C-alpha positions in Angstrom: 177.6 166.0 59.4 179.8 169.0 59.1 179.2 171.8 61.5 180.5 175.3 60.9 179.9 178.6 62.6 176.6 180.2 61.5 175.0 176.9 60.5 172.0 177.5 62.8 171.6 181.1 61.7 171.2 179.8 58.1 168.1 177.8 59.1 166.5 181.0 60.4 166.5 182.5 56.9 164.0 180.1 55.4 161.3 181.7 53.4 157.8 180.2 53.1 157.0 180.7 49.5 153.7 178.9 49.6 152.0 181.3 52.0 153.2 184.3 49.9 152.0 182.6 46.8 148.5 182.1 48.3 148.4 185.7 49.4 149.4 186.8 45.9 146.9 184.6 44.2 144.1 185.8 46.5 144.9 189.4 45.7 144.9 188.7 42.0 141.5 186.9 42.2 140.1 189.9 44.1 141.4 192.3 41.6 139.9 190.3 38.7 136.5 190.1 40.5 136.6 193.9 41.1 137.3 194.5 37.5 134.4 192.3 36.4 132.1 194.1 38.9 133.1 197.5 37.6 132.6 196.3 34.0 129.0 195.2 34.8 128.3 198.4 36.6 129.4 200.4 33.6 127.4 198.2 31.3 124.3 198.8 33.4 125.0 202.5 33.4 125.5 202.8 37.1 127.9 205.3 38.7 131.3 204.1 40.0 130.4 204.9 43.6 130.0 202.0 45.9 126.4 203.0 46.8 124.0 202.5 43.9 121.4 205.2 43.9 117.8 204.0 44.1 114.6 206.0 44.1 112.9 205.9 47.5 109.3 205.0 47.4 107.2 207.6 49.2 104.9 206.3 51.8 101.5 207.8 51.8 99.9 208.2 55.1 96.3 207.3 55.5 
């Protein structure tokens, strides 16, 4: 094997593409799911806020 100066430093520059790929795929899936959720909310006529508004049932005291 040929050794030269800086050979060990070259091994430190290895990039793990698989972990970055998984992070990227997860973010894309989440963005797609959010887009689908938003489309369903718009189709139902709900507001874009995260808290859907519901009518509170009044409790009658006896």
